[in-house]
C-alpha positions in Angstrom: 74.9 76.3 46.0 77.6 74.6 46.7 79.5 78.5 45.8 77.6 79.8 48.8 78.6 76.8 50.8 81.9 76.8 50.3 82.0 81.1 51.1 80.3 81.0 54.1 83.1 77.7 55.4 85.6 80.2 53.9 84.2 83.1 56.1 84.4 81.3 59.3 87.6 80.1 58.8 89.1 83.6 58.2 87.0 84.6 61.0 88.9 81.8 63.7 92.2 82.7 61.7 91.4 86.6 62.9 90.6 85.6 66.3 93.5 83.6 67.5 95.5 86.2 65.4 94.4 89.2 68.1 94.6 86.5 70.7 98.5 86.9 69.8 98.5 91.0 69.1 96.8 91.7 72.8 99.1 89.7 74.3 102.3 91.1 75.9 105.7 90.9 73.2 107.2 89.9 75.8 105.5 86.9 77.2 107.3 84.9 80.0 108.8 88.0 81.4 108.1 89.9 84.2 105.4 92.5 83.9 106.9 95.9 85.9 104.0 96.7 88.6 101.8 99.4 89.1 100.8 99.8 92.2 97.5 101.7 93.5 96.0 102.2 96.4 92.3 102.3 98.0 90.7 102.2 100.8 90.3 99.6 103.6 86.7 99.4 103.1 86.9 98.6 99.5 88.7 95.0 100.7 86.3 92.1 99.0 83.9 93.8 98.2 82.3 93.3 94.4 83.3 97.3 93.6 87.0 96.4 93.9 86.9 93.3 92.1 85.3 95.0 89.2 88.4 97.5 89.4 91.0 94.7 89.4 89.1 93.0 86.6 88.9 96.2 84.2 92.3 97.6 85.6 93.9 94.6 85.5 93.2 94.3 81.7 93.6 97.8 80.9 97.8 97.7 82.3 97.8 94.1 80.8 97.3 96.0 77.3 99.8 98.5 78.0 102.4 95.8 79.3 102.1 96.6 82.9 101.0 94.4 85.9 98.7 95.4 88.1 98.9 95.3 92.0 96.2 97.0 94.4 96.7 97.8 97.9 94.5 98.3 100.5 94.9 101.4 103.0 92.8 103.2 105.3 91.7 106.3 103.1 94.1 108.6 104.3 97.4 107.2 104.2 96.4 105.7 100.6 95.9 109.2 99.9 99.8 110.1 101.7 101.1 107.2 99.9 99.8 108.1 96.0 100.5 111.6 96.7 104.4 111.1 97.9 104.9 108.8 94.8 105.0 105.7 97.1 102.4 104.2 95.5 101.6 105.0 91.6 98.3 106.4 92.6 94.9 105.3 93.6 92.0 103.0 92.2 88.9 105.0 92.6 88.6 109.0 93.7 85.9 111.2 92.8 86.6 113.6 90.0 87.2 116.6 91.9 90.2 114.4 94.3 93.5 116.0 92.3 92.4 119.5 94.1 93.7 118.8 97.2 96.2 116.2 96.0 97.9 118.4 93.2 101.1 115.6 92.9 97.8 113.5 90.7 97.1 113.2 87.4 92.9 112.0 86.8 92.1 109.7 84.3 89.4 111.2 82.4 88.4 108.1 81.1 85.7 107.1 84.4 84.9 104.2 85.7 81.2 104.9 87.4 78.9 107.2 89.0 78.5 107.0 92.8 75.7 108.0 94.7 76.7 109.6 98.5 73.7 109.1 100.4 72.5 110.4 104.1 71.3 108.1 106.8 69.6 108.9 109.7 66.8 108.3 111.8 64.9 111.5 112.4 61.6 111.2 110.9 60.4 113.6 108.2 63.8 114.5 107.2 64.8 114.5 103.5 68.3 115.2 102.2 69.1 116.3 98.2 71.8 118.9 98.0 74.8 119.9 100.4 72.6 122.9 101.3 70.1 121.2 103.2 72.2 120.7 106.0 72.6 124.6 106.7 70.9 126.2 109.3 70.5 123.4 111.0 72.4 121.6 113.7 72.8 118.1 112.7 76.0 116.0 114.7 77.6 114.4 111.5 80.0 111.4 111.0 81.7 109.9 107.9 84.2 107.8 107.0 87.9 109.6 107.3 89.6 110.6 103.8 86.4 110.5 102.0 87.6 113.9 100.0 84.0 114.2 98.4 82.1 114.6 102.0 84.6 116.9 103.8 84.4 118.9 100.9 81.1 119.2 101.0 80.3 119.8 104.2 82.8 122.3 105.4 80.4 125.3 104.0 77.6 124.3 106.0 78.5 122.5 109.1 80.8 123.7 112.1 83.7 121.2 112.7 83.1 120.3 116.3 79.9 119.4 114.7 82.0 116.6 112.7 83.2 113.1 114.1 85.1 111.0 111.8 85.5 107.1 111.9 87.4 104.1 110.3 84.4 102.0 109.4 81.0 102.1 107.9 79.5 100.0 110.5 81.1 102.7 113.2 79.6 105.4 111.9 75.9 103.9 111.1 75.7 102.6 115.0 76.7 106.0 115.9 73.5 107.4 114.1 72.0 104.6 115.4 72.7 105.0 119.0 72.1 108.8 119.5 75.7 110.0 119.3 75.1 111.4 115.9 72.2 112.5 113.6 73.3 111.9 110.3 76.2 109.3 108.5 77.1 110.4 104.9 78.6 108.0 102.7 79.0 105.9 99.5 76.1 104.3 98.7 77.9 101.5 97.1 80.3 100.3 100.7 77.6 102.1 103.1 74.7 100.1 101.3 75.4 96.5 101.7 76.8 97.7 105.6 72.9 99.5 106.0 71.6 96.2 105.1 73.5 93.7 107.3 73.3 95.5 110.5 69.4 96.4 110.2 69.2 99.0 112.3 65.7 99.9 114.1 65.0 103.1 112.7 67.9 104.4 110.5 67.1 104.8 107.2 68.2 106.2 103.6 67.0 109.8 103.6 68.3 111.0 100.1 71.1 111.3 97.7 73.2 114.6 98.9 76.0 113.9 95.6 77.3 112.1 93.4 80.3 111.9 91.8 82.0 109.8 88.6 84.9 107.8 90.0 88.6 107.9 88.3 91.7 106.3 88.4 94.5 108.8 89.7 98.0 108.2 88.8 101.1 109.9 90.4 102.4 112.9 88.0 105.6 110.5 87.7 103.0 108.4 85.3 102.0 111.7 83.0 102.8 109.9 79.6 100.9 106.9 80.6 97.7 108.8 82.0 95.9 109.7 78.2 97.1 105.7 76.9 94.9 104.2 80.4 92.0 106.5 79.6 91.9 105.0 76.2 91.9 101.8 77.0 89.8 102.1 79.5 87.4 103.9 76.7 88.2 100.5 74.0 87.3 98.5 76.5 83.6 99.7 77.6 83.5 100.2 73.7 83.7 96.3 73.7 81.4 95.5 76.7 84.1 94.3 78.8 82.8 97.1 81.3 79.5 97.9 81.6 
């Protein structure tokens, strides 16, 4: 009995020691020294959202483990894209999988953060949408937030340019539909959903998921050696339960 209790005490003591050692190991070896910064852009619409708080928490830990301090900066989506493409910031926090097809100076971090759904909001009765092809052969007036590439590319084969309006803010697009100035607003449900709920506009409804995509960090090609390290660190965070 005495030996059993002793073994339990020893196991607990060793566990405590290993925990303390792990804290030392994962802390930067140069604690107290100012870490180099990684500046990533994201859309202005993300500011203050739960989504960006999750990104910041996870990616701050990713870069801390790699010896960097993460700074997230907010810009209009198109400006964020331009700054990242020119290397004036180090990359972008969250873009859809195929984003670098339009911005080849950026390299995708293969480990994705989450899956986003893009939905259609309308006041039109008895209309449901499940793919971009559902827009074909109909003359819809469509609004979407400027700089959202997955929507831009999805519309191209099916909708004429003169039937498309871009807006700077989600609420402007939803109000255009509610006021009859557009037939459809297409946007990321994670961002548009809370705005839709808050506005509570009569007859405006969610008419279906038109597309979905995993979202990824993209880094400028000057950081190509860092890309696989970020991917591995994010994967490890998921395995540890840090990212759900």
